[in-house]
Each structure stands twice: as structure tokens, then as C-alpha cells.
C-alpha positions in Angstrom: 98.4 109.2 84.2 100.2 109.6 87.5 103.4 108.9 89.3 104.3 105.8 91.3 104.9 105.9 95.0 106.5 102.9 96.9 105.7 102.3 100.5 107.6 99.7 102.5 108.6 99.1 106.1 108.6 96.8 109.1 107.0 96.4 112.5 109.0 94.7 115.3 106.5 92.7 117.4 107.2 92.7 121.1 105.1 89.8 122.1 101.9 88.0 121.0 103.1 87.2 117.5 100.1 85.0 116.8 97.7 87.7 117.8 99.6 90.2 115.6 99.3 87.8 112.6 95.5 87.6 113.2 95.1 91.3 113.3 96.9 91.7 110.0 95.0 88.9 108.4 91.7 90.4 109.5 92.5 93.6 107.6 91.2 91.8 104.5 91.9 92.9 101.0 89.0 95.2 100.3 90.7 98.4 101.5 93.0 99.9 98.9 95.6 101.5 101.3 96.4 98.8 103.8 95.6 95.2 102.8 96.5 91.9 104.3 98.2 90.8 101.2 100.8 93.6 101.4 102.2 92.2 104.7 104.8 89.4 105.0 103.9 87.7 108.2 106.8 85.3 108.2 106.7 81.7 109.4 104.6 80.5 112.3 107.4 78.5 113.9 109.8 80.6 115.9 113.1 80.9 114.1 114.2 84.5 114.8 116.7 85.8 117.3 114.6 87.9 119.7 111.5 89.6 118.3 109.6 88.7 115.1 109.4 91.2 112.3 106.3 91.9 110.1 107.3 93.3 106.7 105.1 95.2 104.3 105.3 96.9 101.0 103.1 98.2 98.1 103.1 100.5 95.2 100.5 103.3 94.8 99.5 106.0 92.4 100.7 109.1 94.3 99.9 108.0 97.8 101.6 111.1 99.1 98.4 113.0 98.4 96.6 110.7 100.7 99.5 110.3 103.2 97.6 111.7 106.3 94.9 109.1 105.8 97.5 106.4 105.3 99.3 107.3 108.5 96.1 107.4 110.5 95.1 103.9 109.3 98.6 102.6 109.9 98.7 104.0 113.5 95.3 102.4 114.1 96.9 99.0 113.2 99.8 99.8 115.5 97.4 100.6 118.4 96.1 97.0 118.2 99.6 95.4 118.2 102.1 94.7 120.9 104.9 96.3 119.0 108.3 97.7 119.9 109.1 99.9 116.8 107.8 100.5 113.4 109.3 102.1 110.3 108.0 103.2 107.0 109.8 104.5 104.0 107.9 106.5 101.4 109.6 106.8 98.0 108.0 109.2 95.5 109.0 110.1 92.0 108.3 113.8 92.5 108.8 114.6 96.1 111.7 112.4 97.1 112.1 109.8 99.8 110.8 110.1 103.4 111.3 107.9 106.5 108.9 107.6 109.4 109.5 105.9 112.7 107.3 104.9 115.7 108.3 103.7 119.1 105.8 102.1 121.4 104.7 104.2 124.4 104.5 101.1 126.5 106.6 101.5 129.7 108.5 98.5 130.9 109.1 98.2 134.6 112.8 97.5 134.6 114.6 98.2 137.7 118.3 98.8 137.1 120.5 99.4 140.1 123.7 101.4 139.4 126.7 101.6 141.5 127.4 105.1 142.8 130.4 105.6 140.5 128.2 104.9 137.5 125.4 107.3 138.2 125.2 110.4 136.0 123.5 112.7 138.5 124.3 113.0 142.2 
């Protein structure tokens, strides 16, 4: 006997959507924590506004006791993706609900010129 945990979330893909789909599909379904079948990869033809979203979700028996391992495996997937942000919600029957958020460390080279009156610092 145990308690159910629900994990669900999303990954906003910055670019290379086809490559991201391949990475997810190559996870396979042998691993019990993160399996290809738990991810919704969407459609292959672009029909989204800006960036594609990969959704995922699964139920587990008390995953919170293996949460460190889950996060490490999830972050390993993120390292392979060209993502902007990722979010996970962990819902547990005993310990409550927790939200986790990642932002890509990729630095974009955007040069924005401000008028003198709009600058914050002199």
C-alpha cells in the first residue's frame, strides 16, 4: 500500500522542436521515472503562436521519496533541449503540492538602445 503522487508540467521549447521531439522519443519506456509515453509532443506541423510546448504527466507511488533522483534525471533532459522555461507541479497526498521552475541559462545577444530619459541608472 502507498500513496499516489501526481507529477505534471511543461517545457517551452525555444528552437529545434524536431530535435526536442527526438530526444524525448529516445528516452524509451524502460525507465520508470521518465518515459517517452508520459510526454505529449504535440503535432509535427507548426500551429502554435510562438514557441512549442511539450507537456508531460504521470502518477507514481510516493515519488516524493525519490524526488532528488527525479529532478536530476529531468534536468539531464533539459540540458539536451533548447528550452526557454520548464515547470513541474508535484501533487502528493501526504505532503501537499509543490511547484518547480527552470529558466534556461542561455544568454541571448539582444542589443536594446534606450533613450536617455528611459534609462534607470545615470
